[in-house]
C-alpha positions as CSV (number, residue, x, y, z in Angstrom):
1,M,126.4,114.4,117.2
2,F,123.4,113.7,119.3
3,L,122.8,111.2,122.0
4,I,119.1,110.8,121.8
5,R,117.4,108.3,124.1
6,K,116.9,105.1,125.8
7,S,113.9,103.1,124.6
8,D,110.5,104.0,126.2
9,A,110.3,100.4,127.4
10,E,113.2,100.8,129.6
11,N,111.8,104.1,131.0
12,K,115.1,105.7,131.5
13,L,116.2,109.3,131.4
14,F,117.8,110.5,128.2
15,V,119.9,113.4,127.3
16,I,121.0,115.0,124.0
17,F,124.6,115.9,123.5
18,C,125.9,118.0,120.7
19,I,129.4,118.9,119.7
20,L,129.6,120.5,116.3
21,H,133.1,121.3,115.0
22,M,134.2,121.6,118.7
23,I,131.9,124.6,119.3
24,P,130.1,124.5,122.7
25,A,126.4,123.8,122.4
26,K,123.8,126.2,123.7
27,Q,121.4,125.3,126.4
28,L,117.7,125.6,125.4
29,F,114.6,124.5,127.3
30,S,116.8,122.2,129.5
31,L,117.8,120.3,126.4
32,V,121.1,120.6,124.6
33,S,120.7,121.6,121.0
34,C,122.7,122.8,118.0
35,S,122.2,123.9,114.4
36,L,122.6,121.5,111.6
37,I,124.9,122.5,108.7
38,I,124.0,120.9,105.4
39,S,126.6,120.5,102.8
40,S,126.6,118.8,99.4
41,V,128.7,116.0,100.8
42,S,128.0,115.3,104.5
43,I,127.3,116.6,108.0
44,T,129.4,115.3,110.9
45,G,129.7,115.7,114.6
46,Y,131.1,113.5,117.3
47,T,130.5,112.6,120.9
48,A,132.6,110.5,123.3
49,S,129.6,108.7,124.7
50,A,128.8,105.1,123.6
51,Y,125.4,105.2,125.4
52,G,122.1,105.1,123.6
53,I,121.7,106.3,120.0
54,S,123.8,109.1,118.5
55,F,123.5,110.9,115.2
56,T,126.8,110.7,113.2
57,N,126.5,112.4,109.8
58,T,124.5,112.8,106.6
59,L,125.7,111.9,103.2
60,S,124.1,113.9,100.4
61,I,124.2,112.2,97.0
62,P,123.6,114.5,94.0
63,G,120.3,114.1,92.2
64,E,122.2,114.3,88.9
65,S,123.9,111.0,89.6
66,T,123.5,108.2,87.1
67,D,123.4,104.4,87.6
68,L,125.1,101.8,85.4
69,Y,122.1,101.0,83.1
70,P,123.4,101.0,79.6
71,S,123.0,104.5,78.1
72,S,125.0,107.1,76.2
73,G,123.6,110.0,78.1
74,N,121.8,111.1,81.3
75,S,118.1,110.8,81.1
76,A,115.7,110.6,84.1
77,N,113.6,107.8,82.6
78,V,116.6,105.7,81.5
79,N,119.6,106.0,83.9
80,R,119.1,108.7,86.5
81,L,120.0,107.2,89.8
82,G,116.9,106.6,92.0
83,F,117.3,106.6,95.7
84,F,116.4,104.5,98.7
85,S,112.9,103.3,98.5
86,E,114.6,100.6,100.6
87,I,118.2,99.8,101.7
88,Y,119.6,96.4,102.5
89,Y,123.0,95.6,104.0
90,D,124.7,92.3,102.9
91,R,127.0,91.9,105.9
92,F,128.6,88.7,104.5
93,N,130.0,90.7,101.5
94,N,130.0,94.2,103.0
95,V,127.9,95.6,100.2
96,Y,124.5,97.4,100.0
97,Y,121.4,97.3,97.9
98,G,119.1,100.2,97.2
99,L,115.7,100.1,95.5
100,S,114.3,102.9,93.3
101,D,110.6,102.0,93.0
102,R,108.7,102.2,89.7
103,G,110.6,105.1,88.1
104,P,110.1,108.9,87.6
105,G,106.9,108.5,85.7
106,G,104.7,107.5,88.7
107,G,103.4,104.4,86.8
108,T,102.5,106.2,83.6
109,I,105.8,106.3,81.8
110,S,107.9,103.2,80.9
111,Y,110.8,102.4,83.2
112,N,112.7,99.1,83.6
113,T,112.7,98.5,87.3
114,R,116.0,97.8,89.1
115,V,118.0,97.5,92.2
116,Q,121.4,99.2,92.8
117,K,124.3,97.3,94.3
118,F,126.6,99.9,96.0
119,S,129.5,100.3,98.4
120,L,129.8,102.7,101.3
121,D,132.6,103.4,103.6
122,V,131.6,103.3,107.3
123,D,134.1,104.6,109.8
124,P,134.7,101.6,112.2
125,K,135.0,103.9,115.2
126,T,132.3,106.6,114.7
127,G,130.0,105.1,112.1
128,A,130.4,108.1,109.8
129,I,129.5,107.3,106.2
130,S,131.3,108.4,103.0
131,N,132.2,107.4,99.5
132,F,128.9,106.1,98.1
133,K,129.6,104.2,94.8
134,V,127.3,102.2,92.5
135,L,128.8,98.9,91.8
136,K,126.2,97.3,89.6
137,T,122.7,98.1,88.3
138,I,120.5,94.9,88.3
139,T,117.3,95.0,86.3
140,F,114.4,92.6,87.2
141,T,113.4,90.2,84.4
142,K,111.2,87.3,83.7
143,D,111.8,84.9,80.8
144,G,114.1,87.6,79.3
145,Q,111.5,90.4,79.6
146,N,111.9,93.4,81.9
147,F,109.6,94.1,84.7
148,N,108.3,97.6,84.2
149,G,107.1,100.5,86.3
150,L,104.0,101.1,84.1
151,N,100.8,100.3,85.8
152,P,98.9,97.2,84.6
153,R,96.3,99.1,82.6
154,L,99.0,100.8,80.6
155,L,101.5,97.9,80.3
156,N,99.0,95.1,79.9
157,G,95.9,96.8,78.7
158,D,93.9,95.4,81.6
159,A,93.8,96.5,85.2
160,R,93.1,92.9,86.2
161,N,96.3,91.6,84.8
162,L,99.4,92.3,86.9
163,G,101.8,90.9,84.3
164,L,105.2,92.4,84.5
165,S,104.0,95.7,86.2
166,F,106.2,96.2,89.2
167,D,106.6,98.8,91.9
168,P,109.4,97.4,94.1
169,E,109.5,98.9,97.6
170,G,110.9,96.2,100.0
171,F,114.1,94.2,99.6
172,A,115.9,91.4,101.4
173,V,118.7,88.9,100.5
174,G,118.2,85.3,101.6
175,P,121.0,83.1,103.0
176,N,121.4,81.6,99.6
177,G,122.0,85.0,98.0
178,H,118.5,85.2,96.3
179,F,116.6,88.4,96.3
180,Y,113.2,88.8,97.9
181,V,111.4,91.9,96.6
182,S,107.9,93.2,97.6
183,D,105.8,95.5,95.5
184,E,102.8,97.9,95.8
185,Y,100.8,97.1,92.7
186,G,99.8,93.6,93.8
187,P,100.7,93.7,96.5
188,S,103.3,91.0,95.6
189,I,106.4,89.3,96.9
190,Y,108.8,87.8,94.3
191,E,112.0,85.8,94.6
192,F,114.8,86.5,92.1
193,K,118.2,85.1,91.4
194,P,121.2,87.5,92.1
195,D,121.2,88.5,88.5
196,G,117.6,89.8,88.8
197,S,115.9,86.9,87.0
198,F,112.5,85.8,88.3
199,L,112.1,82.5,90.2
200,R,108.7,82.5,91.9
201,A,105.8,84.6,93.3
202,F,104.6,84.1,96.8
203,T,100.9,83.4,97.4
204,I,99.1,86.6,98.6
205,P,96.2,86.3,101.0
206,E,92.9,87.1,99.4
207,N,91.9,89.9,101.8
208,L,94.9,92.0,100.6
209,I,94.1,91.8,96.9
210,P,92.3,95.0,95.6
211,K,88.9,94.2,94.3
212,E,85.8,96.1,93.0
213,A,82.4,95.5,94.5
214,N,81.6,93.0,91.8
215,G,84.6,90.9,92.8
216,N,86.8,91.9,89.9
217,V,90.5,92.4,90.7
218,N,91.7,95.9,90.0
219,Y,95.4,96.7,90.4
220,V,95.2,100.3,89.2
221,D,92.3,102.3,90.7
222,G,91.7,103.5,94.2
223,R,88.6,104.1,96.2
224,P,85.7,104.2,95.5
225,T,86.3,101.9,92.5
226,I,88.0,99.3,94.7
227,T,86.1,98.4,97.9
228,T,88.3,95.7,99.5
229,G,92.0,94.9,99.7
230,R,95.1,97.2,99.8
231,Q,94.7,100.9,99.1
232,D,96.1,102.1,95.8
233,N,99.8,102.8,96.1
234,R,99.8,101.4,99.6
235,G,100.9,97.8,99.1
236,F,103.9,96.0,100.6
237,E,106.1,99.0,101.4
238,G,108.4,97.1,103.8
239,L,109.9,93.6,103.7
240,T,112.3,91.8,106.1
241,L,113.7,88.4,106.6
242,S,113.8,86.5,109.9
243,P,117.4,85.8,111.1
244,D,117.1,82.1,110.4
245,G,115.8,82.8,106.9
246,T,112.6,80.8,107.3
247,K,110.1,83.7,107.4
248,L,109.5,86.9,105.5
249,Y,107.5,89.8,106.8
250,G,105.7,92.1,104.4
251,M,104.2,95.3,105.7
252,L,101.5,97.3,104.1
253,Q,102.1,101.0,104.0
254,G,98.5,101.8,105.2
255,P,95.3,100.0,106.3
256,L,93.2,98.0,103.8
257,V,90.8,100.2,101.9
258,N,87.8,98.6,103.6
259,E,89.3,98.4,107.1
260,G,88.2,101.7,108.7
261,S,85.2,103.9,109.3
262,P,84.2,105.0,106.8
263,D,87.3,103.6,105.0
264,G,91.0,102.9,105.5
265,R,92.1,106.5,105.3
266,R,90.7,107.1,108.8
267,S,92.1,104.0,110.4
268,G,95.5,103.5,112.0
269,N,95.4,99.7,111.8
270,L,97.7,98.2,109.1
271,R,98.8,94.7,108.6
272,I,102.1,92.8,108.9
273,V,101.9,89.6,106.9
274,E,104.1,86.6,107.8
275,F,105.2,84.2,105.0
276,E,107.1,80.9,105.0
277,T,110.1,81.2,102.6
278,K,110.0,77.5,101.9
279,T,106.3,77.3,100.8
280,G,105.8,81.0,99.8
281,K,102.5,80.9,101.7
282,S,101.2,83.2,104.4
283,T,101.2,81.9,108.0
284,A,99.9,84.9,110.0
285,Q,98.8,88.5,109.9
286,Y,99.3,91.0,112.7
287,I,98.0,94.5,113.4
288,Y,100.4,97.4,113.7
289,Q,98.9,100.6,115.0
290,L,100.1,104.0,113.7
291,E,100.6,106.8,116.0
292,S,97.4,108.7,116.5
293,L,96.6,111.9,114.7
294,A,96.0,113.6,117.9
295,E,99.5,112.9,119.1
296,I,101.0,114.0,115.8
297,N,99.0,117.2,115.6
298,E,99.9,118.0,119.1
299,R,103.5,118.5,117.9
300,I,102.5,120.8,115.1
301,P,102.2,124.5,116.2
302,G,98.7,126.0,116.0
303,E,96.0,124.2,114.1
304,D,96.2,125.5,110.5
305,N,98.6,122.7,109.5
306,D,97.1,119.8,111.4
307,F,96.5,116.6,109.5
308,G,92.8,116.0,108.7
309,A,90.8,113.0,109.9
310,N,91.2,111.2,106.6
311,S,95.0,111.5,106.7
312,Q,95.6,108.8,109.3
313,G,95.8,105.9,106.9
314,R,96.9,107.9,103.8
315,N,99.3,110.7,104.6
316,I,100.7,108.9,107.6
317,G,102.2,105.4,107.1
318,I,105.1,103.1,107.3
319,S,108.1,103.0,104.9
320,S,110.3,100.2,106.1
321,I,110.6,97.2,108.5
322,T,113.8,95.4,109.6
323,A,114.2,92.4,111.8
324,L,116.1,92.5,115.1
325,N,115.5,88.9,116.0
326,E,112.7,86.4,115.6
327,Q,110.1,88.5,117.4
328,E,111.4,92.1,117.4
329,F,111.6,94.6,114.6
330,L,112.3,98.2,113.8
331,V,109.6,100.1,111.8
332,L,110.1,103.4,110.1
333,E,106.9,105.5,110.4
334,R,106.5,108.9,108.6
335,D,104.3,111.6,107.2
336,N,104.5,113.1,103.7
337,R,106.1,116.4,104.6
338,G,109.7,117.7,104.5
339,F,112.4,118.7,102.0
340,G,111.4,117.0,98.7
341,V,109.6,117.2,95.4
342,D,106.2,118.0,96.8
343,A,107.3,120.9,99.0
344,I,109.5,122.5,96.3
345,N,106.9,122.0,93.6
346,G,104.4,123.6,95.9
347,L,106.6,126.7,96.3
348,V,107.0,126.9,92.5
349,D,103.2,127.0,92.2
350,A,102.6,129.2,95.2
351,P,105.8,131.2,96.2
352,T,104.1,133.1,99.0
353,E,103.1,129.9,100.8
354,T,105.2,128.0,103.3
355,P,105.3,124.2,103.1
356,P,103.6,122.6,106.2
357,P,105.7,121.6,109.1
358,V,106.9,118.0,109.6
359,G,104.8,116.1,112.0
360,S,106.2,112.6,112.1
361,K,109.5,111.0,111.2
362,R,110.1,108.2,113.7
363,V,111.5,104.7,114.2
364,Y,109.6,102.3,116.5
365,K,110.7,99.0,118.1
366,I,107.9,96.4,117.9
367,N,107.3,92.9,119.2
368,I,104.9,90.4,117.6
369,S,105.1,87.8,120.3
370,G,101.9,88.8,122.0
371,A,100.0,89.9,118.9
372,T,96.8,88.2,117.7
373,D,96.8,86.4,114.3
374,V,94.1,88.3,112.4
375,S,94.3,86.3,109.2
376,G,90.6,85.5,109.5
377,I,89.5,88.6,111.2
378,S,88.1,91.6,109.3
379,L,88.3,95.2,110.6
380,A,85.8,96.5,108.0
381,D,83.9,99.6,109.1
382,T,85.8,100.1,112.4
383,N,88.8,102.1,113.5
384,T,89.2,100.1,116.7
385,L,90.2,96.5,117.4
386,P,87.7,93.9,118.5
387,A,87.8,92.6,122.1
388,G,90.6,90.1,122.5
389,V,92.6,91.2,119.5
390,N,96.0,92.5,120.5
391,P,98.2,94.5,118.1
392,V,102.0,94.3,118.1
393,S,103.6,96.0,121.1
394,K,105.4,99.2,120.2
395,S,107.8,101.7,121.7
396,L,109.6,104.8,120.4
397,F,113.1,104.0,119.4
398,L,114.2,107.2,117.5
399,D,112.6,110.5,116.8
400,I,114.4,111.4,113.6
401,A,113.0,114.9,113.2
402,A,113.9,115.9,116.7
403,V,117.5,114.8,116.1
404,L,118.0,116.4,112.7
405,S,116.4,119.7,113.7
406,P,116.4,119.9,117.6
407,E,115.4,123.6,117.8
408,N,112.5,123.1,115.4
409,P,111.5,119.4,114.7
410,G,108.9,120.6,112.2
411,D,111.4,122.6,110.0
412,W,110.8,121.2,106.5
413,T,114.1,122.6,105.2
414,K,116.2,120.3,107.5
415,I,114.3,117.0,107.3
416,G,114.0,114.8,104.2
417,E,110.4,114.3,103.0
418,K,110.3,110.6,102.0
419,M,112.4,108.7,104.5
420,E,111.9,105.2,103.2
421,G,115.1,103.1,103.7
422,L,116.1,101.6,107.1
423,V,118.9,99.2,107.8
424,I,121.2,98.0,110.5
425,G,124.6,98.4,109.1
426,P,128.0,97.1,110.1
427,R,129.1,96.4,113.7
428,L,131.6,99.0,114.9
429,K,134.8,98.5,117.0
430,D,133.1,99.3,120.3
431,G,130.3,96.8,119.7
432,S,127.7,99.3,118.6
433,Y,126.1,99.3,115.1
434,A,125.6,101.9,112.4
435,L,121.9,102.5,111.7
436,L,121.2,104.0,108.2
437,I,118.1,105.8,107.0
438,G,117.7,106.9,103.4
439,T,115.4,109.2,101.5
440,D,113.5,108.6,98.3
441,N,114.0,111.8,96.2
442,D,111.4,110.8,93.6
443,Y,114.2,111.3,91.0
444,S,113.6,115.0,91.6
445,V,110.8,114.8,89.0
446,T,107.1,115.8,89.0
447,Q,104.5,115.6,86.3
448,D,101.1,117.1,85.4
449,D,97.9,115.3,84.7
450,S,98.9,114.7,81.0
451,S,102.1,112.9,82.2
452,T,104.3,115.8,81.0
453,Q,107.4,115.5,83.3
454,F,109.5,118.3,84.8
455,D,112.7,118.4,86.8
456,I,112.4,120.1,90.2
457,C,115.5,122.3,91.0
458,T,116.4,124.0,94.2
459,N,119.3,125.2,96.4
460,S,120.2,123.5,99.8
461,D,117.6,125.3,101.9
462,G,114.7,125.6,99.5
463,S,114.9,129.4,99.2
464,S,115.6,129.3,95.5
465,Y,113.6,126.9,93.2
466,S,112.3,126.2,89.7
467,K,110.5,123.7,87.6
468,R,112.3,122.8,84.3
469,V,111.6,120.7,81.3
470,I,112.8,117.3,82.2
471,D,116.5,116.6,81.3
472,S,117.1,120.3,80.4
473,G,119.3,121.1,83.4
474,C,118.9,123.3,86.4
475,P,119.7,127.1,86.4
476,D,122.8,128.4,88.1
477,G,122.7,128.1,91.9
478,Q,120.2,125.2,91.8
479,R,120.5,121.5,91.6
480,L,118.2,118.5,91.4
481,I,117.0,117.4,94.9
482,P,119.6,115.0,96.3
483,G,119.2,111.7,98.0
484,F,120.1,111.7,101.7
485,L,121.7,108.9,103.8
486,Y,121.6,109.5,107.6
487,S,123.9,107.5,109.8
488,F,123.3,106.9,113.5
489,K,125.4,105.0,116.0
490,V,123.4,102.6,118.2
491,S,124.7,100.9,121.3
492,P,124.2,97.1,121.7
493,T,122.1,97.9,124.9
494,E,119.8,100.1,123.0
495,L,119.5,97.8,120.0
496,G,118.7,94.9,122.3
497,K,119.0,91.3,121.2
498,F,120.0,91.8,117.6
499,V,120.5,88.6,115.6
500,P,122.0,89.0,112.2
501,L,120.9,86.8,109.3
502,K,122.5,83.4,109.3
503,K,124.4,82.4,106.2
504,S,123.4,79.3,104.3
505,H,125.8,76.4,104.4
């Protein structure tokens, strides 16, 4: 287990401790480090310290797992278990929810969107996780019809008609037990009953809605077809509820398509949008600034694998936000590199190439109290903020890559590619909390331009791999890419003023 750091805001020294199966750690570059052993079930290590943040273990969930959607077999587009586009912990009932986005088809193959209700054992002393079990598979419906992962053009015959097209990415449960779910197509925020049936849609600010130069709404295409609004596939990636249940915060994965010079791909300014749960209307927008490309590239050896200038608002983005209190939040920021479908598929196509090193997998603590409401302010054609506009304050909370692979934080074989779920779990016996981070394994599926799908198979370190016809099984020695759940133990001092959601009376 690793003790990683005090927050930057406190400006205190930090140390890293590691005890792995009671083997003494090796001193390296004045930091304590150790190797990480990946198994099909979990990785565990322990430390006696209750100070700061410590890594506890990893739970690996087989990619071949199925959910509880009615089916007589195991098919990727029907009942293969999708992992952790978001994680939510219902501390009143000690159960979890996990989203699995729009399905294995990437918006081009029909898939009834859903959320998984699951249980998880958390050791009350160490925070170690085990025994993942799906309890219920809940599909999203409206008037008896399923919401579907197909994009609006394919599902509704019109890119202007959102209809029942749904790419769920953010999730929260209200004090009354209702679900709040954000999506990337709209971007949208919907409220559902606990059985997944639709109740209402929130009113989305006009500046977020994707439009062509002629003013037509277009929920499918990217630049240059759309000229304003959210970038394609970069809608509300994160969603969280204030502790009193009166406000929702939706967070775009990247900048608006028109907010950057020459476009949003080169900007680091993305928006957090505040909504009133009572009215469903937006009350404020704040700017969150991504870590600069210069800082990220500085961590990558050499220059050959540096991120390009147009990667800032496209390959780097946020994946999750979770409230600590009325003003502070944790935000998961990441790149698109690591152990996952893209890296393994790249090896299948080019076996002599090495996937690029990981540059960013981090959790930041932010505060919105001093940020400027930019609801009426455009950042078109600029990568900097106007005078007098303040972004949310931000400090490093956890460098995930440095913890999972301390000797080489860029090692793609040891760090999950799409870390997308972030949640503060149960309170432990010593007053600390379990912090869980989950990966989206993309169902271990890729597809070509004609929407022909393939399963991606590999061994645990990516040294053996193949691409197979979907649902045909992996060769001996290989499996589908699993979903990973990482558990960290966070002291109450490090977490700060954490206020759990208040239950409705």
